[in-house]
mmCIF file of the N, C-alpha and C atoms, coordinates in Angstrom:
data_MODEL
# 
_entry.id   MODEL 
# 
loop_
_atom_site.group_PDB 
_atom_site.id 
_atom_site.type_symbol 
_atom_site.label_atom_id 
_atom_site.label_alt_id 
_atom_site.label_comp_id 
_atom_site.label_asym_id 
_atom_site.label_entity_id 
_atom_site.label_seq_id 
_atom_site.pdbx_PDB_ins_code 
_atom_site.Cartn_x 
_atom_site.Cartn_y 
_atom_site.Cartn_z 
_atom_site.occupancy 
_atom_site.B_iso_or_equiv 
_atom_site.pdbx_formal_charge 
_atom_site.auth_seq_id 
_atom_site.auth_comp_id 
_atom_site.auth_asym_id 
_atom_site.auth_atom_id 
_atom_site.pdbx_PDB_model_num 
ATOM 1   N N  . MET A 1 1  ? -109.210 243.477 149.566 1.00 0.00 ? 1  MET A N  1 
ATOM 2   C CA . MET A 1 1  ? -108.317 244.576 149.894 1.00 0.00 ? 1  MET A CA 1 
ATOM 3   C C  . MET A 1 1  ? -106.982 244.000 150.342 1.00 0.00 ? 1  MET A C  1 
ATOM 4   N N  . GLY A 1 2  ? -105.882 244.524 149.793 1.00 0.00 ? 2  GLY A N  1 
ATOM 5   C CA . GLY A 1 2  ? -104.552 244.026 150.100 1.00 0.00 ? 2  GLY A CA 1 
ATOM 6   C C  . GLY A 1 2  ? -103.985 244.652 151.358 1.00 0.00 ? 2  GLY A C  1 
ATOM 7   N N  . VAL A 1 3  ? -102.853 244.145 151.747 1.00 0.00 ? 3  VAL A N  1 
ATOM 8   C CA . VAL A 1 3  ? -102.141 244.671 152.906 1.00 0.00 ? 3  VAL A CA 1 
ATOM 9   C C  . VAL A 1 3  ? -101.439 245.955 152.488 1.00 0.00 ? 3  VAL A C  1 
ATOM 10  N N  . PRO A 1 4  ? -101.595 247.038 153.272 1.00 0.00 ? 4  PRO A N  1 
ATOM 11  C CA . PRO A 1 4  ? -100.938 248.292 152.897 1.00 0.00 ? 4  PRO A CA 1 
ATOM 12  C C  . PRO A 1 4  ? -99.422  248.146 152.961 1.00 0.00 ? 4  PRO A C  1 
ATOM 13  N N  . ASN A 1 5  ? -98.741  248.867 152.094 1.00 0.00 ? 5  ASN A N  1 
ATOM 14  C CA . ASN A 1 5  ? -97.287  248.843 152.055 1.00 0.00 ? 5  ASN A CA 1 
ATOM 15  C C  . ASN A 1 5  ? -96.752  249.475 153.328 1.00 0.00 ? 5  ASN A C  1 
ATOM 16  N N  . SER A 1 6  ? -95.892  248.752 154.045 1.00 0.00 ? 6  SER A N  1 
ATOM 17  C CA . SER A 1 6  ? -95.370  249.269 155.307 1.00 0.00 ? 6  SER A CA 1 
ATOM 18  C C  . SER A 1 6  ? -94.214  250.247 155.087 1.00 0.00 ? 6  SER A C  1 
ATOM 19  N N  . ASP A 1 7  ? -93.698  250.324 153.870 1.00 0.00 ? 7  ASP A N  1 
ATOM 20  C CA . ASP A 1 7  ? -92.609  251.245 153.552 1.00 0.00 ? 7  ASP A CA 1 
ATOM 21  C C  . ASP A 1 7  ? -92.882  251.915 152.209 1.00 0.00 ? 7  ASP A C  1 
ATOM 22  N N  . PRO A 1 8  ? -93.844  252.837 152.165 1.00 0.00 ? 8  PRO A N  1 
ATOM 23  C CA . PRO A 1 8  ? -94.142  253.493 150.890 1.00 0.00 ? 8  PRO A CA 1 
ATOM 24  C C  . PRO A 1 8  ? -92.969  254.349 150.440 1.00 0.00 ? 8  PRO A C  1 
ATOM 25  N N  . ARG A 1 9  ? -92.703  254.308 149.142 1.00 0.00 ? 9  ARG A N  1 
ATOM 26  C CA . ARG A 1 9  ? -91.565  255.052 148.606 1.00 0.00 ? 9  ARG A CA 1 
ATOM 27  C C  . ARG A 1 9  ? -91.725  255.285 147.115 1.00 0.00 ? 9  ARG A C  1 
ATOM 28  N N  . PHE A 1 10 ? -91.003  256.292 146.650 1.00 0.00 ? 10 PHE A N  1 
ATOM 29  C CA . PHE A 1 10 ? -90.860  256.533 145.218 1.00 0.00 ? 10 PHE A CA 1 
ATOM 30  C C  . PHE A 1 10 ? -89.524  255.942 144.803 1.00 0.00 ? 10 PHE A C  1 
ATOM 31  N N  . ARG A 1 11 ? -89.481  255.365 143.629 1.00 0.00 ? 11 ARG A N  1 
ATOM 32  C CA . ARG A 1 11 ? -88.232  254.840 143.073 1.00 0.00 ? 11 ARG A CA 1 
ATOM 33  C C  . ARG A 1 11 ? -88.133  255.347 141.643 1.00 0.00 ? 11 ARG A C  1 
ATOM 34  N N  . LEU A 1 12 ? -87.067  256.077 141.364 1.00 0.00 ? 12 LEU A N  1 
ATOM 35  C CA . LEU A 1 12 ? -86.818  256.611 140.033 1.00 0.00 ? 12 LEU A CA 1 
ATOM 36  C C  . LEU A 1 12 ? -85.533  255.995 139.511 1.00 0.00 ? 12 LEU A C  1 
ATOM 37  N N  . ALA A 1 13 ? -85.631  255.228 138.435 1.00 0.00 ? 13 ALA A N  1 
ATOM 38  C CA . ALA A 1 13 ? -84.452  254.635 137.807 1.00 0.00 ? 13 ALA A CA 1 
ATOM 39  C C  . ALA A 1 13 ? -84.157  255.398 136.529 1.00 0.00 ? 13 ALA A C  1 
ATOM 40  N N  . ILE A 1 14 ? -82.926  255.865 136.409 1.00 0.00 ? 14 ILE A N  1 
ATOM 41  C CA . ILE A 1 14 ? -82.479  256.568 135.212 1.00 0.00 ? 14 ILE A CA 1 
ATOM 42  C C  . ILE A 1 14 ? -81.628  255.586 134.422 1.00 0.00 ? 14 ILE A C  1 
ATOM 43  N N  . VAL A 1 15 ? -82.068  255.305 133.197 1.00 0.00 ? 15 VAL A N  1 
ATOM 44  C CA . VAL A 1 15 ? -81.482  254.242 132.390 1.00 0.00 ? 15 VAL A CA 1 
ATOM 45  C C  . VAL A 1 15 ? -80.903  254.828 131.107 1.00 0.00 ? 15 VAL A C  1 
ATOM 46  N N  . ASP A 1 16 ? -79.724  254.331 130.723 1.00 0.00 ? 16 ASP A N  1 
ATOM 47  C CA . ASP A 1 16 ? -79.132  254.712 129.443 1.00 0.00 ? 16 ASP A CA 1 
ATOM 48  C C  . ASP A 1 16 ? -79.999  254.144 128.325 1.00 0.00 ? 16 ASP A C  1 
ATOM 49  N N  . ILE A 1 17 ? -80.437  254.998 127.416 1.00 0.00 ? 17 ILE A N  1 
ATOM 50  C CA . ILE A 1 17 ? -81.389  254.579 126.384 1.00 0.00 ? 17 ILE A CA 1 
ATOM 51  C C  . ILE A 1 17 ? -80.777  253.589 125.384 1.00 0.00 ? 17 ILE A C  1 
ATOM 52  N N  . LYS A 1 18 ? -79.468  253.687 125.154 1.00 0.00 ? 18 LYS A N  1 
ATOM 53  C CA . LYS A 1 18 ? -78.837  252.790 124.180 1.00 0.00 ? 18 LYS A CA 1 
ATOM 54  C C  . LYS A 1 18 ? -78.471  251.438 124.770 1.00 0.00 ? 18 LYS A C  1 
ATOM 55  N N  . THR A 1 19 ? -77.899  251.448 125.980 1.00 0.00 ? 19 THR A N  1 
ATOM 56  C CA . THR A 1 19 ? -77.409  250.200 126.565 1.00 0.00 ? 19 THR A CA 1 
ATOM 57  C C  . THR A 1 19 ? -78.389  249.571 127.550 1.00 0.00 ? 19 THR A C  1 
ATOM 58  N N  . HIS A 1 20 ? -79.381  250.318 127.960 1.00 0.00 ? 20 HIS A N  1 
ATOM 59  C CA . HIS A 1 20 ? -80.369  249.882 128.955 1.00 0.00 ? 20 HIS A CA 1 
ATOM 60  C C  . HIS A 1 20 ? -79.734  249.603 130.317 1.00 0.00 ? 20 HIS A C  1 
ATOM 61  N N  . VAL A 1 21 ? -78.605  250.211 130.578 1.00 0.00 ? 21 VAL A N  1 
ATOM 62  C CA . VAL A 1 21 ? -77.923  250.082 131.862 1.00 0.00 ? 21 VAL A CA 1 
ATOM 63  C C  . VAL A 1 21 ? -78.457  251.159 132.804 1.00 0.00 ? 21 VAL A C  1 
ATOM 64  N N  . GLN A 1 22 ? -78.750  250.750 134.052 1.00 0.00 ? 22 GLN A N  1 
ATOM 65  C CA . GLN A 1 22 ? -79.194  251.732 135.029 1.00 0.00 ? 22 GLN A CA 1 
ATOM 66  C C  . GLN A 1 22 ? -78.017  252.608 135.416 1.00 0.00 ? 22 GLN A C  1 
ATOM 67  N N  . LEU A 1 23 ? -78.186  253.908 135.255 1.00 0.00 ? 23 LEU A N  1 
ATOM 68  C CA . LEU A 1 23 ? -77.141  254.851 135.616 1.00 0.00 ? 23 LEU A CA 1 
ATOM 69  C C  . LEU A 1 23 ? -77.280  255.295 137.061 1.00 0.00 ? 23 LEU A C  1 
ATOM 70  N N  . TRP A 1 24 ? -78.499  255.603 137.469 1.00 0.00 ? 24 TRP A N  1 
ATOM 71  C CA . TRP A 1 24 ? -78.794  256.007 138.834 1.00 0.00 ? 24 TRP A CA 1 
ATOM 72  C C  . TRP A 1 24 ? -80.144  255.446 139.225 1.00 0.00 ? 24 TRP A C  1 
ATOM 73  N N  . VAL A 1 25 ? -80.274  255.188 140.513 1.00 0.00 ? 25 VAL A N  1 
ATOM 74  C CA . VAL A 1 25 ? -81.571  254.843 141.091 1.00 0.00 ? 25 VAL A CA 1 
ATOM 75  C C  . VAL A 1 25 ? -81.747  255.737 142.313 1.00 0.00 ? 25 VAL A C  1 
ATOM 76  N N  . LEU A 1 26 ? -82.803  256.505 142.312 1.00 0.00 ? 26 LEU A N  1 
ATOM 77  C CA . LEU A 1 26 ? -83.115  257.387 143.432 1.00 0.00 ? 26 LEU A CA 1 
ATOM 78  C C  . LEU A 1 26 ? -84.341  256.838 144.148 1.00 0.00 ? 26 LEU A C  1 
ATOM 79  N N  . ILE A 1 27 ? -84.258  256.744 145.458 1.00 0.00 ? 27 ILE A N  1 
ATOM 80  C CA . ILE A 1 27 ? -85.383  256.256 146.257 1.00 0.00 ? 27 ILE A CA 1 
ATOM 81  C C  . ILE A 1 27 ? -85.680  257.286 147.329 1.00 0.00 ? 27 ILE A C  1 
ATOM 82  N N  . GLU A 1 28 ? -86.927  257.625 147.443 1.00 0.00 ? 28 GLU A N  1 
ATOM 83  C CA . GLU A 1 28 ? -87.361  258.575 148.464 1.00 0.00 ? 28 GLU A CA 1 
ATOM 84  C C  . GLU A 1 28 ? -88.522  257.958 149.227 1.00 0.00 ? 28 GLU A C  1 
ATOM 85  N N  . HIS A 1 29 ? -88.363  257.842 150.531 1.00 0.00 ? 29 HIS A N  1 
ATOM 86  C CA . HIS A 1 29 ? -89.395  257.228 151.369 1.00 0.00 ? 29 HIS A CA 1 
ATOM 87  C C  . HIS A 1 29 ? -90.470  258.249 151.723 1.00 0.00 ? 29 HIS A C  1 
ATOM 88  N N  . VAL A 1 30 ? -91.695  257.771 151.815 1.00 0.00 ? 30 VAL A N  1 
ATOM 89  C CA . VAL A 1 30 ? -92.832  258.602 152.202 1.00 0.00 ? 30 VAL A CA 1 
ATOM 90  C C  . VAL A 1 30 ? -93.158  258.275 153.647 1.00 0.00 ? 30 VAL A C  1 
ATOM 91  N N  . ARG A 1 31 ? -93.141  259.288 154.492 1.00 0.00 ? 31 ARG A N  1 
ATOM 92  C CA . ARG A 1 31 ? -93.462  259.055 155.900 1.00 0.00 ? 31 ARG A CA 1 
ATOM 93  C C  . ARG A 1 31 ? -94.915  258.629 156.031 1.00 0.00 ? 31 ARG A C  1 
ATOM 94  N N  . PRO A 1 32 ? -95.183  257.599 156.813 1.00 0.00 ? 32 PRO A N  1 
ATOM 95  C CA . PRO A 1 32 ? -96.575  257.173 157.010 1.00 0.00 ? 32 PRO A CA 1 
ATOM 96  C C  . PRO A 1 32 ? -97.331  258.173 157.885 1.00 0.00 ? 32 PRO A C  1 
ATOM 97  N N  . ALA A 1 33 ? -98.639  258.175 157.737 1.00 0.00 ? 33 ALA A N  1 
ATOM 98  C CA . ALA A 1 33 ? -99.495  259.052 158.538 1.00 0.00 ? 33 ALA A CA 1 
ATOM 99  C C  . ALA A 1 33 ? -100.874 258.424 158.641 1.00 0.00 ? 33 ALA A C  1 
ATOM 100 N N  . LEU A 1 34 ? -101.570 258.756 159.704 1.00 0.00 ? 34 LEU A N  1 
ATOM 101 C CA . LEU A 1 34 ? -102.910 258.205 159.902 1.00 0.00 ? 34 LEU A CA 1 
ATOM 102 C C  . LEU A 1 34 ? -103.984 259.011 159.168 1.00 0.00 ? 34 LEU A C  1 
ATOM 103 N N  . LEU A 1 35 ? -103.860 260.312 159.201 1.00 0.00 ? 35 LEU A N  1 
ATOM 104 C CA . LEU A 1 35 ? -104.876 261.167 158.593 1.00 0.00 ? 35 LEU A CA 1 
ATOM 105 C C  . LEU A 1 35 ? -104.582 261.394 157.114 1.00 0.00 ? 35 LEU A C  1 
ATOM 106 N N  . GLN A 1 36 ? -105.618 261.438 156.292 1.00 0.00 ? 36 GLN A N  1 
ATOM 107 C CA . GLN A 1 36 ? -105.475 261.592 154.846 1.00 0.00 ? 36 GLN A CA 1 
ATOM 108 C C  . GLN A 1 36 ? -104.730 262.869 154.485 1.00 0.00 ? 36 GLN A C  1 
ATOM 109 N N  . GLY A 1 37 ? -105.012 263.953 155.171 1.00 0.00 ? 37 GLY A N  1 
ATOM 110 C CA . GLY A 1 37 ? -104.338 265.212 154.874 1.00 0.00 ? 37 GLY A CA 1 
ATOM 111 C C  . GLY A 1 37 ? -102.834 265.122 155.097 1.00 0.00 ? 37 GLY A C  1 
ATOM 112 N N  . ASN A 1 38 ? -102.447 264.450 156.169 1.00 0.00 ? 38 ASN A N  1 
ATOM 113 C CA . ASN A 1 38 ? -101.024 264.268 156.453 1.00 0.00 ? 38 ASN A CA 1 
ATOM 114 C C  . ASN A 1 38 ? -100.385 263.309 155.452 1.00 0.00 ? 38 ASN A C  1 
ATOM 115 N N  . ARG A 1 39 ? -101.119 262.278 155.037 1.00 0.00 ? 39 ARG A N  1 
ATOM 116 C CA . ARG A 1 39 ? -100.591 261.363 154.017 1.00 0.00 ? 39 ARG A CA 1 
ATOM 117 C C  . ARG A 1 39 ? -100.342 262.114 152.717 1.00 0.00 ? 39 ARG A C  1 
ATOM 118 N N  . ASP A 1 40 ? -101.284 262.962 152.338 1.00 0.00 ? 40 ASP A N  1 
ATOM 119 C CA . ASP A 1 40 ? -101.126 263.754 151.113 1.00 0.00 ? 40 ASP A CA 1 
ATOM 120 C C  . ASP A 1 40 ? -99.919  264.686 151.212 1.00 0.00 ? 40 ASP A C  1 
ATOM 121 N N  . LYS A 1 41 ? -99.759  265.336 152.358 1.00 0.00 ? 41 LYS A N  1 
ATOM 122 C CA . LYS A 1 41 ? -98.637  266.252 152.571 1.00 0.00 ? 41 LYS A CA 1 
ATOM 123 C C  . LYS A 1 41 ? -97.308  265.491 152.508 1.00 0.00 ? 41 LYS A C  1 
ATOM 124 N N  . ASN A 1 42 ? -97.232  264.343 153.159 1.00 0.00 ? 42 ASN A N  1 
ATOM 125 C CA . ASN A 1 42 ? -96.010  263.540 153.157 1.00 0.00 ? 42 ASN A CA 1 
ATOM 126 C C  . ASN A 1 42 ? -95.684  263.021 151.754 1.00 0.00 ? 42 ASN A C  1 
ATOM 127 N N  . PHE A 1 43 ? -96.716  262.661 151.010 1.00 0.00 ? 43 PHE A N  1 
ATOM 128 C CA . PHE A 1 43 ? -96.554  262.218 149.623 1.00 0.00 ? 43 PHE A CA 1 
ATOM 129 C C  . PHE A 1 43 ? -95.941  263.341 148.800 1.00 0.00 ? 43 PHE A C  1 
ATOM 130 N N  . ASP A 1 44 ? -96.513  264.536 148.909 1.00 0.00 ? 44 ASP A N  1 
ATOM 131 C CA . ASP A 1 44 ? -96.012  265.692 148.160 1.00 0.00 ? 44 ASP A CA 1 
ATOM 132 C C  . ASP A 1 44 ? -94.576  266.029 148.541 1.00 0.00 ? 44 ASP A C  1 
ATOM 133 N N  . GLU A 1 45 ? -94.259  265.987 149.838 1.00 0.00 ? 45 GLU A N  1 
ATOM 134 C CA . GLU A 1 45 ? -92.904  266.306 150.293 1.00 0.00 ? 45 GLU A CA 1 
ATOM 135 C C  . GLU A 1 45 ? -91.887  265.304 149.759 1.00 0.00 ? 45 GLU A C  1 
ATOM 136 N N  . ALA A 1 46 ? -92.236  264.029 149.766 1.00 0.00 ? 46 ALA A N  1 
ATOM 137 C CA . ALA A 1 46 ? -91.320  263.007 149.257 1.00 0.00 ? 46 ALA A CA 1 
ATOM 138 C C  . ALA A 1 46 ? -91.089  263.185 147.762 1.00 0.00 ? 46 ALA A C  1 
ATOM 139 N N  . LEU A 1 47 ? -92.134  263.522 147.039 1.00 0.00 ? 47 LEU A N  1 
ATOM 140 C CA . LEU A 1 47 ? -91.998  263.737 145.601 1.00 0.00 ? 47 LEU A CA 1 
ATOM 141 C C  . LEU A 1 47 ? -91.111  264.942 145.310 1.00 0.00 ? 47 LEU A C  1 
ATOM 142 N N  . VAL A 1 48 ? -91.252  266.001 146.083 1.00 0.00 ? 48 VAL A N  1 
ATOM 143 C CA . VAL A 1 48 ? -90.405  267.187 145.914 1.00 0.00 ? 48 VAL A CA 1 
ATOM 144 C C  . VAL A 1 48 ? -88.947  266.834 146.186 1.00 0.00 ? 48 VAL A C  1 
ATOM 145 N N  . ARG A 1 49 ? -88.683  266.046 147.237 1.00 0.00 ? 49 ARG A N  1 
ATOM 146 C CA . ARG A 1 49 ? -87.308  265.633 147.531 1.00 0.00 ? 49 ARG A CA 1 
ATOM 147 C C  . ARG A 1 49 ? -86.731  264.808 146.388 1.00 0.00 ? 49 ARG A C  1 
ATOM 148 N N  . LEU A 1 50 ? -87.536  263.922 145.812 1.00 0.00 ? 50 LEU A N  1 
ATOM 149 C CA . LEU A 1 50 ? -87.072  263.096 144.701 1.00 0.00 ? 50 LEU A CA 1 
ATOM 150 C C  . LEU A 1 50 ? -86.716  263.961 143.495 1.00 0.00 ? 50 LEU A C  1 
ATOM 151 N N  . VAL A 1 51 ? -87.562  264.911 143.170 1.00 0.00 ? 51 VAL A N  1 
ATOM 152 C CA . VAL A 1 51 ? -87.300  265.811 142.034 1.00 0.00 ? 51 VAL A CA 1 
ATOM 153 C C  . VAL A 1 51 ? -86.057  266.662 142.306 1.00 0.00 ? 51 VAL A C  1 
ATOM 154 N N  . ASP A 1 52 ? -85.913  267.147 143.540 1.00 0.00 ? 52 ASP A N  1 
ATOM 155 C CA . ASP A 1 52 ? -84.724  267.933 143.886 1.00 0.00 ? 52 ASP A CA 1 
ATOM 156 C C  . ASP A 1 52 ? -83.451  267.107 143.726 1.00 0.00 ? 52 ASP A C  1 
ATOM 157 N N  . ASN A 1 53 ? -83.489  265.839 144.142 1.00 0.00 ? 53 ASN A N  1 
ATOM 158 C CA . ASN A 1 53 ? -82.324  264.968 143.995 1.00 0.00 ? 53 ASN A CA 1 
ATOM 159 C C  . ASN A 1 53 ? -82.006  264.721 142.520 1.00 0.00 ? 53 ASN A C  1 
ATOM 160 N N  . ALA A 1 54 ? -83.033  264.545 141.708 1.00 0.00 ? 54 ALA A N  1 
ATOM 161 C CA . ALA A 1 54 ? -82.820  264.341 140.269 1.00 0.00 ? 54 ALA A CA 1 
ATOM 162 C C  . ALA A 1 54 ? -82.233  265.608 139.643 1.00 0.00 ? 54 ALA A C  1 
ATOM 163 N N  . LYS A 1 55 ? -82.713  266.767 140.053 1.00 0.00 ? 55 LYS A N  1 
ATOM 164 C CA . LYS A 1 55 ? -82.158  268.031 139.554 1.00 0.00 ? 55 LYS A CA 1 
ATOM 165 C C  . LYS A 1 55 ? -80.700  268.179 139.956 1.00 0.00 ? 55 LYS A C  1 
ATOM 166 N N  . ALA A 1 56 ? -80.352  267.753 141.158 1.00 0.00 ? 56 ALA A N  1 
ATOM 167 C CA . ALA A 1 56 ? -78.972  267.844 141.629 1.00 0.00 ? 56 ALA A CA 1 
ATOM 168 C C  . ALA A 1 56 ? -78.052  266.989 140.762 1.00 0.00 ? 56 ALA A C  1 
ATOM 169 N N  . LEU A 1 57 ? -78.544  265.854 140.307 1.00 0.00 ? 57 LEU A N  1 
ATOM 170 C CA . LEU A 1 57 ? -77.738  265.011 139.416 1.00 0.00 ? 57 LEU A CA 1 
ATOM 171 C C  . LEU A 1 57 ? -77.443  265.726 138.106 1.00 0.00 ? 57 LEU A C  1 
ATOM 172 N N  . THR A 1 58 ? -78.438  266.394 137.555 1.00 0.00 ? 58 THR A N  1 
ATOM 173 C CA . THR A 1 58 ? -78.245  267.076 136.279 1.00 0.00 ? 58 THR A CA 1 
ATOM 174 C C  . THR A 1 58 ? -77.403  268.332 136.436 1.00 0.00 ? 58 THR A C  1 
ATOM 175 N N  . ALA A 1 59 ? -77.378  268.902 137.649 1.00 0.00 ? 59 ALA A N  1 
ATOM 176 C CA . ALA A 1 59 ? -76.588  270.105 137.894 1.00 0.00 ? 59 ALA A CA 1 
ATOM 177 C C  . ALA A 1 59 ? -75.141  269.768 138.239 1.00 0.00 ? 59 ALA A C  1 
ATOM 178 N N  . GLY A 1 60 ? -74.853  268.477 138.406 1.00 0.00 ? 60 GLY A N  1 
ATOM 179 C CA . GLY A 1 60 ? -73.490  268.068 138.710 1.00 0.00 ? 60 GLY A CA 1 
ATOM 180 C C  . GLY A 1 60 ? -73.148  268.113 140.181 1.00 0.00 ? 60 GLY A C  1 
ATOM 181 N N  . THR A 1 61 ? -74.146  268.282 141.044 1.00 0.00 ? 61 THR A N  1 
ATOM 182 C CA . THR A 1 61 ? -73.899  268.245 142.486 1.00 0.00 ? 61 THR A CA 1 
ATOM 183 C C  . THR A 1 61 ? -74.496  266.961 143.046 1.00 0.00 ? 61 THR A C  1 
ATOM 184 N N  . SER A 1 62 ? -74.013  266.557 144.183 1.00 0.00 ? 62 SER A N  1 
ATOM 185 C CA . SER A 1 62 ? -74.559  265.340 144.790 1.00 0.00 ? 62 SER A CA 1 
ATOM 186 C C  . SER A 1 62 ? -75.897  265.660 145.449 1.00 0.00 ? 62 SER A C  1 
ATOM 187 N N  . PRO A 1 63 ? -76.809  264.693 145.479 1.00 0.00 ? 63 PRO A N  1 
ATOM 188 C CA . PRO A 1 63 ? -78.089  264.921 146.144 1.00 0.00 ? 63 PRO A CA 1 
ATOM 189 C C  . PRO A 1 63 ? -77.919  265.295 147.615 1.00 0.00 ? 63 PRO A C  1 
ATOM 190 N N  . ALA A 1 64 ? -76.914  264.737 148.285 1.00 0.00 ? 64 ALA A N  1 
ATOM 191 C CA . ALA A 1 64 ? -76.682  265.083 149.692 1.00 0.00 ? 64 ALA A CA 1 
ATOM 192 C C  . ALA A 1 64 ? -76.284  266.544 149.844 1.00 0.00 ? 64 ALA A C  1 
ATOM 193 N N  . ALA A 1 65 ? -75.451  267.042 148.924 1.00 0.00 ? 65 ALA A N  1 
ATOM 194 C CA . ALA A 1 65 ? -75.039  268.447 148.977 1.00 0.00 ? 65 ALA A CA 1 
ATOM 195 C C  . ALA A 1 65 ? -76.225  269.362 148.690 1.00 0.00 ? 65 ALA A C  1 
ATOM 196 N N  . ALA A 1 66 ? -77.083  268.957 147.762 1.00 0.00 ? 66 ALA A N  1 
ATOM 197 C CA . ALA A 1 66 ? -78.259  269.760 147.452 1.00 0.00 ? 66 ALA A CA 1 
ATOM 198 C C  . ALA A 1 66 ? -79.216  269.805 148.637 1.00 0.00 ? 66 ALA A C  1 
ATOM 199 N N  . ALA A 1 67 ? -79.364  268.673 149.346 1.00 0.00 ? 67 ALA A N  1 
ATOM 200 C CA . ALA A 1 67 ? -80.246  268.631 150.516 1.00 0.00 ? 67 ALA A CA 1 
ATOM 201 C C  . ALA A 1 67 ? -79.703  269.501 151.641 1.00 0.00 ? 67 ALA A C  1 
ATOM 202 N N  . ALA A 1 68 ? -78.385  269.570 151.772 1.00 0.00 ? 68 ALA A N  1 
ATOM 203 C CA . ALA A 1 68 ? -77.768  270.369 152.818 1.00 0.00 ? 68 ALA A CA 1 
ATOM 204 C C  . ALA A 1 68 ? -78.001  271.859 152.577 1.00 0.00 ? 68 ALA A C  1 
ATOM 205 N N  . GLN A 1 69 ? -78.157  272.252 151.299 1.00 0.00 ? 69 GLN A N  1 
ATOM 206 C CA . GLN A 1 69 ? -78.381  273.665 150.994 1.00 0.00 ? 69 GLN A CA 1 
ATOM 207 C C  . GLN A 1 69 ? -79.798  274.090 151.335 1.00 0.00 ? 69 GLN A C  1 
ATOM 208 N N  . ASN A 1 70 ? -80.744  273.152 151.374 1.00 0.00 ? 70 ASN A N  1 
ATOM 209 C CA . ASN A 1 70 ? -82.155  273.492 151.649 1.00 0.00 ? 70 ASN A CA 1 
ATOM 210 C C  . ASN A 1 70 ? -82.408  273.630 153.089 1.00 0.00 ? 70 ASN A C  1 
# 
């Protein structure tokens, strides 16, 4: 059994298909928790934040502005 990751996170890299250049990298941290139910909830919340940030990029707004609206 390995050492658990002390900083769990999602990382989404958006890459230009022709040039293979990274256009954006979005990182969303998952809050740690002791209980499985809380870990699952924190995992889901981090994933929702990541998707919201990606949607904000496609809508032409900054992820920070989109987070402020929520």
